[in-house]
C-alpha positions in Angstrom: -24.2 10.9 15.5 -21.0 8.9 16.1 -19.1 8.2 13.2 -18.8 3.9 12.7 -15.7 2.3 12.9 -14.8 1.1 8.8 -12.7 1.2 6.6 -13.6 4.6 5.0 -13.9 6.2 7.9 -10.0 6.1 10.0 -8.6 8.6 11.0 -5.1 6.5 11.2 -3.4 3.8 9.5 -3.0 2.1 13.3 -6.8 2.1 12.9 -6.5 0.7 8.9 -4.4 -1.8 10.2 -6.5 -3.5 12.7 -9.4 -3.5 10.9 -7.8 -5.1 8.2 -5.9 -7.4 10.4 -9.2 -8.7 11.7 -10.9 -9.1 8.2 -7.5 -11.5 8.2 -5.8 -9.1 5.7 -2.0 -9.1 8.1 0.0 -9.7 5.6 2.7 -7.1 4.9 4.1 -7.0 1.3 7.8 -5.2 2.1 9.9 -4.4 -0.9 13.3 -6.1 -1.9 14.8 -4.9 -5.5 13.4 -8.5 -7.2 9.7 -7.0 -6.5 7.2 -7.3 -3.5 7.9 -10.5 -1.1 4.7 -12.3 2.0 7.8 -13.7 3.2 7.2 -16.7 2.2 9.0 -17.3 -0.8 7.4 -15.8 -3.1 8.5 -12.8 -4.8 5.8 -10.4 -7.1 6.3 -8.3 -9.7 3.5 -4.9 -11.1 1.5 -7.7 -13.7 1.3 -10.1 -10.8 -0.4 -7.2 -8.3 -3.8 -4.7 -8.2 -5.0 -2.1 -6.0 -7.6 -3.1 -4.3 -7.4 0.4 -2.0 -4.9 3.0 -0.8 -5.5 5.2 2.4 -3.2 8.1 2.8 -2.5 9.7 6.0 -0.5 13.2 7.0 -0.8 14.5 10.5 -2.6 16.6 12.1 0.7 18.8 13.8 2.8 18.4 10.9 2.0 17.7 7.3 5.9 16.5 6.9 4.9 13.2 8.7 2.9 11.5 6.1 2.1 7.8 5.4 0.3 6.0 3.0 -1.3 2.0 2.9 -1.6 0.0 -0.2 -3.7 -3.4 -0.2 -3.1 -5.4 -2.8 -4.3 -8.5 -4.7 -1.8 -10.8 -6.0 -3.2 -13.0 -8.8 -2.9 -16.7 -6.9 -5.8 -14.8 -4.2 -3.2 -13.6 -1.7 -4.0 -10.2 -0.3 -2.5 -8.3 2.1 -0.6 -4.7 3.0 1.9 -2.4 2.5 2.9 0.9 4.8 5.6 3.3 3.5 6.4 7.2 4.8 6.0 9.2 1.9 7.0 12.9 1.3 10.1 14.4 3.6 10.8 10.6 5.8 10.1 8.2 2.8 12.1 5.9 3.3 12.1 5.2 -0.7 13.9 8.5 -1.5 17.0 6.4 -2.9 15.5 3.9 -4.7 13.9 4.9 -8.0 12.7 1.4 -8.3 10.4 1.3 -5.7 8.2 4.4 -6.6 7.9 3.5 -10.5 7.5 -0.5 -9.2 4.5 0.8 -7.0 2.7 3.2 -10.5 3.4 0.2 -12.1 1.0 -2.2 -10.3 -2.5 -1.3 -12.0 -5.8 0.4 -9.3 -8.7 -2.2 -9.1 -11.2 -0.7 -11.4 -9.0 0.9 -13.7 -9.8 -0.3 -17.5 -7.0 1.5 -18.0 -3.5 2.6 -16.7 -1.0 5.4 -17.4 2.2 4.3 -16.0 5.6 6.7 -16.2 9.6 6.6 -14.3 11.0 8.4 -13.1 
């Protein structure tokens, strides 16, 4: 039986990003020390965002080739994603601010948020 191509059954970040694009969730949230922005002049803080879903990927041939896709929803209804490497290839390894920022964003469906800083 062939697997359907749903967000829960996709094997690559490219597949997830394409499915999101098809659903109109194609805004990329980009990190700066001021917060996450989708390039429309507005910067969001953790309390203005919610993590709707998270996808983690590891390379089949190299376990250190890892990336993560966060799907965010902002309090103003803006939905989008952020794609980042994690582990050995993280682009934020010397940026404590990024990791602490992401940890402060509540996840959908969780009543209680445990936050901590590095």
